C-alpha positions as CSV (number, residue, x, y, z in Angstrom):
1,M,235.5,-71.0,50.5
2,W,234.3,-71.9,47.1
3,T,235.9,-71.2,43.7
4,L,234.7,-71.4,40.0
5,R,236.5,-74.0,38.0
6,P,235.8,-73.9,34.2
7,L,235.1,-77.3,32.5
8,P,233.6,-78.5,29.2
9,F,229.9,-79.3,28.8
10,D,230.9,-82.9,27.8
11,A,232.4,-83.3,31.2
12,L,228.9,-83.0,32.9
13,A,227.5,-86.5,33.5
14,G,223.9,-86.5,32.5
15,W,224.1,-83.2,30.5
16,A,223.4,-84.8,27.1
17,S,220.4,-86.8,28.3
18,D,218.6,-83.8,30.2
19,D,215.5,-82.3,28.9
20,H,217.0,-78.8,28.0
21,A,213.6,-77.7,26.6
22,G,212.2,-77.8,30.1
23,A,215.0,-75.6,31.4
24,L,214.6,-73.2,28.5
25,V,211.0,-72.6,29.2
26,A,211.8,-71.8,32.8
27,F,214.7,-69.5,31.8
28,A,212.6,-67.6,29.2
29,R,210.0,-66.6,31.9
30,H,212.4,-63.9,33.0
31,A,211.9,-61.9,29.9
32,R,208.2,-61.6,30.9
33,R,208.5,-60.8,34.5
34,P,206.2,-57.9,35.6
35,G,207.7,-54.5,35.8
36,R,211.0,-55.7,34.6
37,E,212.1,-56.5,38.2
38,T,215.7,-55.5,38.7
39,Y,217.9,-58.4,40.0
40,R,220.9,-57.8,42.2
41,R,224.4,-59.1,41.1
42,G,225.5,-62.1,43.1
43,A,229.0,-62.5,44.4
44,A,229.7,-65.3,41.9
45,G,230.1,-62.6,39.4
46,V,227.1,-63.0,36.9
47,S,225.7,-59.6,36.2
48,P,222.0,-59.2,35.5
49,Q,222.9,-57.2,32.5
50,S,224.7,-60.2,31.0
51,L,221.6,-62.3,31.3
52,E,219.0,-59.9,30.0
53,P,219.6,-60.4,26.2
54,L,219.6,-64.1,26.8
55,F,216.2,-64.1,28.5
56,A,214.8,-62.5,25.3
57,K,216.7,-64.8,22.9
58,A,215.5,-67.9,24.8
59,S,211.9,-67.2,23.4
60,G,213.1,-67.2,19.8
61,D,212.5,-70.0,17.3
62,A,216.2,-70.9,17.1
63,A,216.3,-71.4,20.9
64,R,213.2,-73.6,20.9
65,A,214.4,-75.6,17.9
66,D,217.6,-76.5,19.7
67,P,217.5,-75.9,23.4
68,R,220.7,-77.7,24.3
69,G,222.5,-75.7,21.6
70,F,221.1,-72.5,23.0
71,F,222.8,-73.1,26.3
72,E,226.0,-74.4,24.9
73,R,226.3,-71.4,22.4
74,N,225.6,-68.7,25.0
75,F,227.2,-70.0,28.3
76,Y,230.3,-71.7,29.5
77,C,230.4,-74.0,32.6
78,C,232.1,-73.3,35.8
79,A,232.1,-76.1,38.6
80,V,231.4,-74.6,42.0
81,A,234.3,-76.3,43.8
82,G,235.0,-76.4,47.5
83,T,238.7,-75.4,48.3
84,G,238.7,-78.2,51.0
85,G,237.0,-80.8,48.7
86,E,233.6,-80.3,50.3
87,R,230.5,-80.9,48.3
88,G,227.2,-79.0,48.0
89,F,223.9,-80.1,49.4
90,V,220.2,-80.1,48.2
91,T,216.9,-80.2,49.9
92,A,213.5,-79.6,48.2
93,Y,210.3,-77.6,48.7
94,Y,206.9,-77.3,47.3
95,E,203.7,-75.3,47.3
96,P,201.2,-76.6,49.9
97,E,197.5,-76.8,49.1
98,I,195.5,-75.9,52.1
99,E,191.7,-75.7,52.8
100,A,190.9,-72.2,54.0
101,S,188.3,-69.6,54.8
102,R,188.1,-65.9,53.9
103,K,186.5,-65.3,57.3
104,R,187.6,-66.4,60.7
105,T,185.4,-69.2,62.1
106,D,185.5,-71.6,65.0
107,R,187.2,-74.1,62.7
108,F,189.4,-71.8,60.6
109,C,191.2,-69.6,63.1
110,Q,194.9,-69.7,62.1
111,P,195.7,-66.6,59.9
112,F,198.1,-65.8,57.1
113,H,199.1,-62.1,57.5
114,R,199.8,-59.4,54.9
115,R,203.0,-57.5,55.4
116,P,202.4,-54.8,58.0
117,H,203.0,-51.1,57.0
118,D,205.6,-50.6,59.7
119,L,207.9,-53.5,58.6
120,V,211.0,-52.2,56.9
121,A,214.2,-53.6,55.4
122,V,217.3,-53.4,57.4
123,T,220.2,-52.3,55.3
124,V,223.9,-51.3,55.9
125,E,222.8,-47.7,56.1
126,N,220.1,-48.1,58.7
127,R,221.2,-51.1,60.7
128,P,221.5,-50.3,64.5
129,L,225.1,-50.8,65.6
130,A,224.3,-53.6,68.1
131,W,222.2,-55.6,65.7
132,D,223.4,-58.9,64.2
133,E,223.8,-59.0,60.4
134,E,221.1,-61.7,60.1
135,Y,218.4,-59.3,61.0
136,R,217.1,-58.0,57.6
137,F,213.7,-56.6,58.7
138,A,212.6,-54.5,61.6
139,R,209.7,-52.5,63.0
140,K,209.9,-48.7,62.2
141,A,208.5,-46.7,65.2
142,A,206.7,-43.4,64.8
143,D,210.1,-41.5,65.6
144,G,212.0,-43.5,62.9
145,T,213.7,-45.8,65.4
146,L,214.2,-49.4,64.3
147,L,213.0,-52.0,66.7
148,A,212.9,-55.8,66.6
149,Y,209.5,-57.0,65.3
150,P,207.3,-59.2,67.5
151,D,208.4,-62.8,66.9
152,R,206.3,-66.0,66.1
153,A,205.3,-66.4,69.7
154,A,204.1,-62.8,70.1
155,I,202.1,-62.9,66.8
156,N,200.5,-66.2,67.8
157,A,199.5,-64.6,71.1
158,G,197.8,-61.8,69.1
159,R,200.2,-59.0,68.6
160,L,198.9,-58.2,65.1
161,D,195.3,-58.7,65.9
162,G,192.9,-55.8,64.9
163,R,195.1,-54.4,62.2
164,G,193.2,-55.9,59.2
165,L,196.3,-57.9,58.1
166,E,194.6,-61.3,57.7
167,I,194.4,-62.6,54.1
168,A,192.6,-65.9,55.0
169,W,192.4,-68.4,57.8
170,V,193.2,-72.2,57.9
171,E,192.4,-74.8,60.4
172,D,195.7,-76.4,61.4
173,P,198.6,-74.5,62.9
174,V,201.0,-77.1,61.6
175,D,199.8,-76.5,58.0
176,A,200.3,-72.8,58.5
177,F,203.8,-73.4,59.9
178,F,205.0,-75.5,57.0
179,A,203.5,-73.0,54.6
180,H,205.8,-70.5,56.3
181,V,208.8,-72.8,55.8
182,Q,207.8,-73.2,52.1
183,G,207.2,-69.5,51.5
184,A,204.0,-70.0,49.5
185,A,200.7,-71.7,49.5
186,R,197.6,-72.4,47.4
187,L,194.4,-71.7,49.5
188,K,191.3,-73.6,48.6
189,F,187.9,-72.2,49.6
190,S,184.5,-74.0,50.1
191,D,183.0,-72.2,47.1
192,G,185.6,-73.8,44.7
193,S,187.8,-70.8,44.3
194,S,191.4,-70.6,45.3
195,L,194.1,-68.0,46.1
196,R,197.8,-68.1,45.7
197,I,199.9,-66.4,48.3
198,T,203.7,-66.0,48.5
199,Y,206.4,-64.5,50.6
200,D,206.4,-60.7,51.1
201,G,208.8,-60.2,54.0
202,K,209.3,-61.6,57.5
203,T,209.8,-60.4,61.1
204,G,213.6,-60.5,60.7
205,H,214.4,-63.0,63.5
206,P,216.8,-65.8,62.3
207,F,215.2,-69.0,61.0
208,T,215.5,-72.0,63.2
209,A,215.0,-75.4,61.7
210,I,212.8,-77.4,64.1
211,G,213.9,-80.7,62.5
212,R,217.5,-79.8,63.6
213,L,216.2,-79.2,67.2
214,L,214.4,-82.6,67.2
215,V,217.5,-84.4,66.1
216,E,219.8,-82.5,68.7
217,R,217.3,-83.4,71.4
218,G,217.1,-87.1,70.5
219,E,213.5,-87.0,69.6
220,I,214.1,-88.2,65.9
221,D,217.1,-90.0,64.6
222,S,219.2,-87.9,62.1
223,G,218.7,-90.6,59.4
224,A,215.0,-90.4,59.7
225,I,214.4,-86.7,59.7
226,S,212.1,-85.5,57.0
227,M,209.0,-83.3,56.7
228,A,206.8,-86.4,57.3
229,S,208.6,-87.4,60.4
230,I,208.5,-83.9,61.8
231,R,204.7,-83.7,61.1
232,Q,204.2,-87.0,62.8
233,W,206.2,-85.9,65.9
234,L,204.1,-82.8,66.1
235,A,200.9,-84.8,65.8
236,D,202.0,-87.2,68.5
237,H,203.0,-84.4,70.9
238,P,200.3,-81.8,70.7
239,E,201.2,-80.2,74.0
240,R,204.8,-79.6,72.9
241,A,204.0,-78.8,69.2
242,R,203.3,-75.0,69.5
243,P,206.3,-74.3,71.9
244,L,208.6,-76.1,69.5
245,M,207.4,-74.3,66.4
246,E,207.7,-71.0,68.3
247,E,211.3,-71.7,68.8
248,N,211.5,-70.7,65.1
249,R,211.1,-67.0,65.8
250,S,211.0,-66.1,62.2
251,Y,207.4,-65.4,60.9
252,I,206.5,-64.9,57.2
253,F,204.2,-62.3,55.7
254,Y,202.3,-62.8,52.4
255,R,201.0,-61.1,49.5
256,E,198.4,-62.4,47.0
257,A,200.1,-63.6,43.9
258,P,197.8,-64.7,41.2
259,V,199.3,-66.9,38.5
260,E,197.9,-66.8,34.9
261,N,198.3,-70.5,34.3
262,E,197.1,-72.7,37.1
263,V,199.5,-75.4,36.2
264,D,202.5,-73.1,37.0
265,G,204.0,-72.9,40.4
266,P,203.7,-69.7,42.7
267,V,205.4,-66.5,41.8
268,A,208.4,-66.4,44.0
269,A,211.5,-64.2,44.7
270,A,212.5,-63.6,41.2
271,K,208.9,-62.5,40.4
272,V,208.3,-65.3,37.8
273,P,206.1,-68.5,38.3
274,L,208.2,-71.5,39.5
275,T,208.4,-74.6,37.3
276,A,208.4,-77.9,38.9
277,G,211.6,-79.8,38.6
278,R,213.4,-76.8,37.0
279,S,213.3,-73.9,39.5
280,L,216.0,-73.7,42.1
281,A,216.2,-71.7,45.4
282,V,219.7,-70.4,46.0
283,D,221.7,-68.0,48.2
284,R,220.7,-64.6,46.5
285,L,223.8,-63.0,47.9
286,L,226.0,-65.3,45.8
287,H,223.9,-66.2,42.8
288,T,222.0,-63.9,40.4
289,F,218.4,-64.7,39.8
290,G,217.9,-66.2,36.3
291,S,221.3,-68.0,36.3
292,P,221.2,-71.6,35.0
293,V,222.7,-74.1,37.4
294,F,223.4,-77.8,36.5
295,V,222.7,-79.8,39.7
296,S,224.0,-83.3,40.2
297,A,222.6,-84.8,43.3
298,D,223.3,-88.3,44.5
299,Q,219.8,-89.3,45.3
300,V,216.5,-87.5,44.9
301,N,213.4,-89.8,45.6
302,G,215.6,-92.9,45.1
303,E,217.3,-91.8,41.9
304,P,220.3,-89.6,40.8
305,W,219.2,-86.1,39.9
306,R,221.1,-84.6,36.9
307,R,219.2,-81.5,35.7
308,L,219.7,-78.0,34.5
309,M,217.9,-75.7,37.0
310,I,217.2,-72.0,36.9
311,A,217.9,-69.9,40.0
312,Q,214.5,-68.3,40.7
313,D,214.0,-68.3,44.4
314,T,215.7,-68.0,47.8
315,G,215.2,-68.9,51.4
316,S,216.5,-68.4,54.9
317,A,218.0,-71.8,55.2
318,I,219.7,-71.6,51.7
319,V,223.1,-70.3,52.5
320,G,226.3,-71.0,50.5
321,A,227.5,-71.2,47.0
322,A,226.6,-74.9,46.6
323,R,223.4,-75.0,48.6
324,G,220.1,-75.3,46.8
325,D,216.4,-76.1,47.2
326,L,214.7,-78.0,44.4
327,F,211.1,-76.9,43.7
328,M,208.9,-80.0,43.3
329,G,205.5,-78.6,42.5
330,S,202.2,-78.0,44.2
331,G,200.0,-80.2,46.4
332,D,200.4,-83.3,48.7
333,A,202.2,-85.5,46.2
334,A,204.8,-82.8,45.6
335,G,205.0,-82.4,49.4
336,T,205.8,-86.1,49.8
337,R,208.6,-85.9,47.2
338,A,210.0,-82.7,48.6
339,G,210.0,-83.7,52.3
340,A,212.3,-86.6,51.7
341,V,215.2,-84.9,49.8
342,R,218.4,-84.4,51.6
343,S,221.4,-85.2,49.3
344,P,225.0,-84.3,48.7
345,A,225.2,-82.6,45.3
346,D,227.6,-80.9,42.9
347,F,226.8,-77.5,41.3
348,V,227.9,-76.2,38.0
349,L,227.1,-72.6,37.2
350,L,226.4,-71.6,33.6
351,V,228.1,-68.2,33.0
352,P,227.2,-66.0,30.0
353,K,230.0,-65.8,27.5
354,S,230.0,-62.1,27.9
355,V,231.2,-62.5,31.4
356,T,234.9,-63.3,32.2
357,V,235.5,-65.5,35.2
358,G,239.1,-66.5,35.7
359,P,240.1,-70.1,36.7
360,G,240.0,-70.4,40.5
361,A,237.9,-67.2,41.0
362,E,236.6,-67.1,44.5
363,I,233.0,-66.8,45.5
364,A,233.0,-64.4,48.4
365,P,230.7,-65.5,51.3
């Protein structure tokens, strides 16, 4: 169990030296999200309504003139504290850039799929009695019955062929697999054009981390596990690569997600472009999108990480009040940085002053 413990800003190591202007830019993006996307209230207690006026205020002259003061005037700090003394944990992710084709060819034959029309969300109201709560998507049959969607192995075997769902094709199944793990990709075509795609649902099967499987089976030492070491193992064992990847039955569907400024990251779950080094993927059941979170990680790429991040994304493996995924940017260099991040961390939630959170308030799982 995790609780919220109020503490002053001056108790945050690294707070004073952070670039609060960078966090302010990421925070202000929420005021310009398309269609005024409605966020759900996380169990930590921060309501979307308490954040809305602050999103608008963040774009003002006063906020830009004094970014640190903006956060200190409008929020108070609550450490996310484990009742048993446990700490949080961070990993990192990025947007891959992959050479692609708009048509299937002998070389480019690994597809990225759009969301099928028969894929529906599983809710408390429609969940079949025997289904595990982890199943959040299903296939809706013609008679309205909910059925398990074909998994990664079935889709790889052609279960979605002929439905016109393909957005584009890439050459390497491993590149496609890691794009599924990251939840987004920037596709580069031979004519010089590009296309951004991002998460738009999944089959509903639980996510299985193949890195964990490789450690459990003694294939890679736990201290050496990283995206690079997993990729190397897959390259060294081509006959075992596809079966291993298919043990992660979860399969991601995409939508085209153009971004106005090419420098920006992909548009993610909160429907705003991600900002490298400032966007944080969180457990959306516990944290409200748009919430500022000060993350203190022991080591990220060889150095301590002390930054104010903004909750703007989520992920299947991001579960818990003090679990986060740091967005590192786009391209191979960002991928190298992201793939090596696995660090204990402490999380401090910035709570709008209009919200009352009592000392020791529990964050329900």
